[in-house]
N, C-alpha and C positions, 0 to 999 in steps of 0.2 A: 772591797766590800764583799763580804761573804754572804752567800744566799743560802739560807737553811731550806732543806727539802723536807717537806711534810708528807707523811704517808697518807694516801686516800683511803677512805673506808671501802670495804669489799662491796662492790655493786655488780649485781648479775648482769652479764651482757645481754643486750637486747635480742629478742628472738627474731629470726629472719621472717620477713613477710611471706606467708604461705601462698599468697596470690589467690586468684579466683578459684572457687571450689570446682573440683572436677565433676563433670556430668555423670549422673548415675548410669551404669551400663544398661543398655537396652536388653529387654529379655529376648532371647534368641527364639528361633522357631520350635524349640523342643517342647514347651507346654502344648502348643497347638497341635504338634505332630503327635504328642502322647494322648491328647484328647481324641483325635481322629482314629488312632490306633485302637483306643478303648471302645469307640462307637462302631468300628467296623463289624464286629461279630453280631450286633443287633440290627445292622442295616437291612439285611434280607427280611427280618420280621417287621421292621418298620415299613418297608416297602409293601409287604403283603397286606398289612393293616390299612395303609393308605389306599391300596388299590381295591381291596375287597370289602372293607368296612366303612372308612371315611368317604370313599367315592359314592357308593350307593346311598348313604345316609344323606350326603349333600344333594344327590339327584332327587331323592324322595322329598327333601325339604323344598326343592324347587317345584315339584309336581304338586305339593300340597297347596301352592298358591295359584294353581291353574285350574281350569275347568276340563282337563283331559278326560276323554270317555273312550269306551271300547266299542263304539258304534260306527266305525268308519269315519270318524272325524278327521278332517284333512289337517286342521291346524287348532291348536289349543291357545287360549288367551289367558293373560294374567288377570286374576280376580282379587288379588290381595288377601285379606282375612275373611273373605266371604265363606270359605268352607268351614272355618273355625266358629264363625258366628252361627252358621247353619247347625253345627254339631251341638252348641250349647242351647239352641232353641228346639232341638230335636228331642222329644220325650223318649224315644227308642234308645237313643245315645245315652241319656241320662240314666235310663233303666239299666243299660249294659254297664255303665260305670258302677252303679250300686251293686249289681250282681257280681261284678269282677272283684269288688272289695269284699262282699260276703264269701265268695269262693276262695279268695286268698287268705282271709282270716281263718275260716273253718278248716280248710284243708292244709294250709302251710304253717301259719303262726300257732294255731292250736293243735291241729290234728297230727301232722308229720313231726313237728318239733316235740310235743309232749310225748307221743307214742314212741318216738325214736329214743328219747332220753329214758323212758321207762323201760323199754326193752334192753337197752344198753346196761342199765343198772341191774335188772333182774338176771341177765345173762352172766354177769360177773360172779353171781352166787349160785348159778345153776350147774348141774353136772355136765360133763363133756358131751354125753349123747344129746341132752336137751339143747345145749348151745349149738351143736352141729344141725339138729333137726330144725330149730327155730331160724337160725341164720340162713340155712338153705332155703326154707319157704319164703322168707322175707326178701332175700336177695333174688330168688327167682322171679318174683313179682316185679322187681325193679328192672331186671335185664330184659323183660318181655317188651317187644315193640308196642308202641303207644296204641296202634290200631287193634292189635291182638288183645291187649289189656281192655280196651274199650269193648270188644265183642264179648269177652268173658263176663265183664260187669254188666253188659246189657242182658245177657242170658241170666245173670243172677237176679236182676231187679225187675225184669219184664213180668207181665201179668201171669204168665204160665211159667215163671222162672223158679230157680232154686229157693229163693228166700220165701216166696209164698208157699212153696211146697213144704218147707219146714214149719212155717206158721200153721199150715192146715194140719200137720201131724200133731202140733201142740194145741190144737183147738183154739187158736188165736185168730183174730180178724186179719184178713189179707187185703191188699189193694194194689193198684197199678202204681207203683212207686215212681215211675218214670213220668207219670202224668200228674200225680198229686204233689209230690215233693221232688221236682227234678233237680234243683240246685243242691239239695242235700244229697241226692243220689250220686251226682257227679262229684261233689266234694268227697263223699266217702270213697269213690273210685280213685281219686287222686291221692287220698291218704294211703289206701291199700297199695298203690303202685309206688309211691315215692318215699315211704317211711324208711326203706332200707339205707338211703343215703344218710339220713339223720342218725340212724343207728350206728352206722360205721363211724361217723364223725365223733359221736359221744363216746363210743367204745374206745377210740383212741385217746380222747380227752381224759376219761376216767382212768385209763391205764397210766397216765402221767402223774396222778396224784400220789404223793408218798404214803405208803401204808402206815408209817409212824404217826401220821396226823390223825387218821381215822381211828387207829388203835387207841391212841391218847384220849380221843373224845369218848370212845367206848368205855374206857376206864373211868373217865369222869362221870359216866352215867348219862351221857347224851343219847336220846332216842334216835331212831332211824330218820325220822323227819327232821329233827333238829340238826343232825349231821348233814342231811341233804340241803337244808336251807342255809345253814351258817358256814358250812365248810365246802361241800362239793359245788354248789352253784357259784359261789364267788370265785373259786378256783378255776372253773371252766367257763368263766364269763365270756372270754374272747372267742372261744369255740362256739358258744351259743350265738354270739353276734354274727359270726362268719356263717354259720349254719342258717340262721334266719335270713341273711341277706341273699345267699345263694338259692335257698328254697323259695323266697318271695319272687325273685327274678324268674325263676323257672315256672312257678305257678301262674304268673302274669302272662306267660307266653303259651299256656296249654291250649291247644287247638283240637288235635285229632282225637283225644279221649272224649271230649264233650261232643264233637261232631258225629263220632260213631254212636254214642249213646242216645242223644236227644236232638242233634242238629240245632241246638239252641231252643228248641221248643219245650213244651207246647206254648204257643203264643208268646215267645220271647222269654219265657220264665227261666230259662237256663242259658240265655245268650249273653256271653261275656264279650269283652272288647275285642278279642281276636276274631270271634265269630261275626260280630257286627261289621268289623272292618272287611272281612272276606265277603260278606254279603253285599256291602255297598260297592266294593271295588270290582268284584268279579261276576256277581249275579245281577246286580243293578247296572253294571258297566260304568260307574262313576269312580274312575281311577283317582281323580284329584281329590274328591271328598274322602274316599277310603284311605288315601295316603295321609290326609290331615288327621284322621282318626288314629292312624298308626303312629304319627309323630306325637300325639297326645299320649298314647300308651307308653311310648318311649320316654316321654317326660315324667309319667307316673313311676316308672321303674328307676329313673335317675334320682327322683326325689327320695324314694326308699333306700337307694344305695347311699345317698349323701347322709341321711339320718343314721344309718348303720355304721358308716365310716367314721362319723363324728363320735358315736358311742364307743367305737373301738379305740379311739385315741387315748382315752383315759386309762391310765394304768390301774391295775388291780391293787 
């Protein structure tokens, strides 16, 4: 009996069992080492910030909740939010808040910012001698120590000062400006002293605008104001925001200029928050209350910074 052998169809051989999956290799210490290596150059700066900035702020935050005084007090006690409640119930504190806002808006947001931009734009078209003279005068006022600038402006605004002498020569009525309009006098003094910073910032920003854009606008018949509003200001918007933020923070902390000119008077009509804080902490010996006012001033500056930083996030 013969058996016939039949050919089987081609069938692929079964693949070998791969077994359980191998565990993923653990990341070695290299990423951590790389991160530590990159952080090493900034470590000294971080230590300095923590030691000389975060440390005093934390200590001041603690003092703001105590009744510490400079009158030989043996121990201070924790009073909670009593200092802050006292501040918002104090008419002199509320008056200082209002005058601080007026001083900041007049001398920083309007005065230094606007005048600095105007000077930067005019100096781009002025001759070299005019640019040198104007820049020298403005920057000299900026580099003067705050106390020296305060004495100069005090001599300018006082009853027998330079301003009244000029008004008498013009047969115009004169007055004691430091008594009748003290907050306006110190605001003008801060504008005179701090405009140079805005001028330098805007001079650098205007120099980055391509000439082709402004020349094309001139060919199209755009006037100077239209070019400024529709071309120049949008292109330097980030510089405007940065300048406003720095000027605002600097203006909120002005102390020596106002102290030399008016000492916050007369009758508290030029007493901003830094002067009110100094009076409560060192003249009235209430360190806890004065520190609470300082924290509130720090909060105001932080709010301004947050607003400006959010505005700067938007792309042009």
